[in-house]
C-alpha positions as a Markdown table, in Angstrom:
| # | Residue | x | y | z |
|---|---|---|---|---|
| 1 | Met | 89.0 | 117.9 | 96.9 |
| 2 | Glu | 89.5 | 114.6 | 95.2 |
| 3 | His | 92.1 | 112.4 | 96.9 |
| 4 | Lys | 94.3 | 109.6 | 95.5 |
| 5 | Leu | 94.1 | 107.8 | 98.8 |
| 6 | Asn | 90.9 | 107.7 | 100.6 |
| 7 | Phe | 89.3 | 106.4 | 103.7 |
| 8 | Glu | 87.0 | 103.3 | 103.0 |
| 9 | Leu | 84.8 | 102.9 | 106.2 |
| 10 | Val | 82.7 | 99.7 | 105.9 |
| 11 | Pro | 79.3 | 99.9 | 107.4 |
| 12 | Asp | 79.3 | 98.0 | 110.7 |
| 13 | Ser | 76.9 | 95.4 | 109.4 |
| 14 | Cys | 79.4 | 94.4 | 106.8 |
| 15 | Trp | 82.3 | 93.9 | 109.2 |
| 16 | Tyr | 84.0 | 90.5 | 108.9 |
| 17 | Ser | 82.2 | 89.8 | 105.7 |
| 18 | Asn | 84.6 | 89.9 | 102.9 |
| 19 | Leu | 85.6 | 87.8 | 99.9 |
| 20 | Arg | 87.8 | 85.6 | 101.9 |
| 21 | Ser | 84.7 | 84.6 | 103.8 |
| 22 | Ile | 82.7 | 84.0 | 100.7 |
| 23 | Leu | 85.3 | 82.5 | 98.2 |
| 24 | Ser | 87.2 | 79.1 | 98.8 |
| 25 | Pro | 90.9 | 79.8 | 99.4 |
| 26 | Ala | 91.8 | 78.7 | 95.9 |
| 27 | Gln | 89.1 | 81.2 | 94.4 |
| 28 | Trp | 90.5 | 83.9 | 96.7 |
| 29 | Asp | 94.0 | 83.1 | 95.5 |
| 30 | Val | 92.9 | 83.7 | 91.7 |
| 31 | Val | 91.4 | 87.0 | 92.6 |
| 32 | Arg | 94.2 | 88.4 | 94.7 |
| 33 | Lys | 97.0 | 87.2 | 92.4 |
| 34 | Glu | 95.3 | 88.9 | 89.4 |
| 35 | Ala | 95.5 | 92.1 | 91.4 |
| 36 | Tyr | 99.2 | 91.5 | 92.2 |
| 37 | Ala | 99.9 | 90.9 | 88.6 |
| 38 | Arg | 98.2 | 94.3 | 87.7 |
| 39 | Ala | 100.2 | 96.0 | 90.4 |
| 40 | Asp | 103.6 | 94.7 | 89.0 |
| 41 | Gly | 105.3 | 95.0 | 92.3 |
| 42 | Lys | 104.1 | 98.6 | 93.2 |
| 43 | Cys | 101.2 | 99.9 | 95.3 |
| 44 | Met | 98.2 | 100.6 | 93.1 |
| 45 | Ile | 97.6 | 103.8 | 95.1 |
| 46 | Cys | 100.8 | 105.5 | 96.1 |
| 47 | Gly | 103.0 | 103.8 | 93.5 |
| 48 | Ala | 105.7 | 102.8 | 96.1 |
| 49 | Pro | 107.5 | 99.6 | 95.3 |
| 50 | Ser | 106.7 | 96.7 | 97.5 |
| 51 | Lys | 107.8 | 93.2 | 98.1 |
| 52 | Arg | 104.7 | 92.5 | 100.0 |
| 53 | Leu | 101.5 | 94.0 | 98.7 |
| 54 | Glu | 98.1 | 93.3 | 100.3 |
| 55 | Ala | 94.8 | 92.6 | 98.4 |
| 56 | His | 92.2 | 95.1 | 99.2 |
| 57 | Glu | 88.5 | 94.9 | 98.3 |
| 58 | Arg | 87.0 | 98.1 | 96.8 |
| 59 | Trp | 83.3 | 98.6 | 97.5 |
| 60 | Glu | 80.7 | 101.0 | 96.3 |
| 61 | Tyr | 77.6 | 101.8 | 98.1 |
| 62 | Asp | 74.2 | 102.6 | 96.6 |
| 63 | Glu | 72.5 | 103.8 | 99.8 |
| 64 | Glu | 69.0 | 104.3 | 98.1 |
| 65 | Gly | 69.0 | 100.8 | 96.7 |
| 66 | Glu | 70.8 | 99.4 | 99.8 |
| 67 | Val | 73.3 | 97.6 | 97.4 |
| 68 | Gln | 77.0 | 97.0 | 98.4 |
| 69 | Arg | 78.9 | 96.5 | 95.1 |
| 70 | Leu | 82.4 | 95.0 | 94.7 |
| 71 | Ser | 84.1 | 97.3 | 92.2 |
| 72 | Asp | 87.7 | 96.2 | 92.3 |
| 73 | Val | 90.3 | 94.2 | 94.3 |
| 74 | Val | 93.5 | 96.2 | 94.2 |
| 75 | Ala | 97.1 | 95.3 | 95.6 |
| 76 | Ile | 98.3 | 98.1 | 97.9 |
| 77 | Cys | 101.1 | 98.6 | 100.4 |
| 78 | Lys | 100.6 | 98.1 | 104.2 |
| 79 | Ala | 100.7 | 101.9 | 104.8 |
| 80 | Cys | 98.0 | 102.8 | 102.3 |
| 81 | His | 95.9 | 99.8 | 103.7 |
| 82 | Glu | 96.2 | 101.4 | 107.3 |
| 83 | Val | 94.9 | 104.7 | 105.9 |
| 84 | Ile | 91.9 | 103.0 | 104.2 |
| 85 | His | 91.0 | 101.2 | 107.3 |
| 86 | Ile | 91.7 | 104.2 | 109.6 |
| 87 | Gly | 89.2 | 103.0 | 112.2 |
| 88 | Arg | 91.0 | 99.7 | 112.8 |
| 89 | Thr | 94.3 | 101.5 | 112.6 |
| 90 | Thr | 93.4 | 104.0 | 115.2 |
| 91 | Leu | 92.3 | 101.2 | 117.6 |
| 92 | Leu | 95.8 | 99.6 | 117.2 |
| 93 | Gly | 97.5 | 102.9 | 117.9 |
| 94 | Gly | 98.6 | 103.8 | 114.3 |
| 95 | Glu | 96.6 | 106.9 | 113.5 |
| 96 | Glu | 99.4 | 109.3 | 113.6 |
| 97 | Arg | 101.5 | 107.2 | 111.1 |
| 98 | Ala | 98.4 | 106.8 | 108.8 |
| 99 | Cys | 97.8 | 110.6 | 109.0 |
| 100 | Gly | 101.2 | 111.3 | 107.9 |
| 101 | His | 100.9 | 108.8 | 104.9 |
| 102 | Phe | 97.5 | 110.2 | 103.9 |
| 103 | Met | 99.0 | 113.8 | 103.8 |
| 104 | Lys | 102.1 | 112.6 | 102.0 |
| 105 | Val | 100.2 | 110.7 | 99.2 |
| 106 | Asn | 97.6 | 113.2 | 98.8 |
| 107 | Gly | 99.9 | 116.4 | 99.2 |
| 108 | Cys | 97.5 | 117.9 | 101.7 |
| 109 | Thr | 97.5 | 119.6 | 105.0 |
| 110 | Tyr | 96.4 | 118.2 | 108.4 |
| 111 | Ser | 93.1 | 120.3 | 108.2 |
| 112 | Glu | 92.4 | 118.6 | 104.8 |
| 113 | Tyr | 93.1 | 115.2 | 106.5 |
| 114 | Arg | 90.6 | 116.1 | 109.2 |
| 115 | Lys | 87.9 | 117.3 | 106.6 |
| 116 | Ala | 88.3 | 114.1 | 104.7 |
| 117 | Leu | 88.1 | 112.0 | 107.8 |
| 118 | Gly | 84.9 | 113.9 | 108.9 |
| 119 | Glu | 83.3 | 113.3 | 105.5 |
| 120 | Ala | 84.2 | 109.5 | 105.6 |
| 121 | Asn | 82.7 | 109.4 | 109.1 |
| 122 | Glu | 79.5 | 111.0 | 107.9 |
| 123 | Ala | 79.2 | 108.5 | 105.1 |
| 124 | His | 79.8 | 105.7 | 107.5 |
| 125 | Arg | 77.0 | 107.1 | 109.7 |
| 126 | Arg | 74.6 | 107.2 | 106.7 |
| 127 | Arg | 75.4 | 103.7 | 105.6 |
| 128 | Asn | 75.0 | 102.3 | 109.1 |
| 129 | Ala | 71.3 | 103.3 | 108.9 |
| 130 | Val | 70.9 | 100.4 | 106.4 |
| 131 | Arg | 70.2 | 97.2 | 108.2 |
| 132 | Glu | 71.2 | 94.7 | 105.6 |
| 133 | Trp | 73.1 | 95.5 | 102.3 |
| 134 | Lys | 72.4 | 93.5 | 99.2 |
| 135 | Leu | 75.7 | 92.3 | 97.7 |
| 136 | Asp | 76.5 | 92.8 | 94.1 |
| 137 | Leu | 79.5 | 90.6 | 93.3 |
| 138 | Arg | 79.4 | 90.8 | 89.4 |
| 139 | Tyr | 83.0 | 92.0 | 89.5 |
| 140 | Leu | 84.0 | 88.3 | 90.1 |
| 141 | Glu | 82.3 | 87.2 | 86.8 |
| 142 | Lys | 85.5 | 87.9 | 84.9 |
| 143 | Phe | 87.1 | 85.0 | 86.8 |
| 144 | Thr | 84.6 | 82.4 | 85.8 |
| 145 | Arg | 84.8 | 83.0 | 82.0 |
């Protein structure tokens, strides 16, 4: 089943490595503000209106080529962000809340939540076998034109 809201478990070797650590604060502002403008005050995943959206980096993984590719930066609500980063959310005691939001946004059952989480954990396990991912940041080229 294809979900509107998904878990995006980052390989362990990529933790704490994000655009904010690569770009200058001014460059990051340009990227995140472009996402906020596209969102027009609504979460780009669940559609809920929000006065405070959070910028989230979307990554795709080519496991065979060992390439981590930035595919988008989206503006999302805190509840969707907690689901996406379920590992961190669970450590902070918020899994039950995130579970409820996942099921609401996706219109699914608890067993479907558990299945999706299991699939995300399996992908995470496979991706952790890669020692070092090559970064593909071509997405950012549109900001340098």
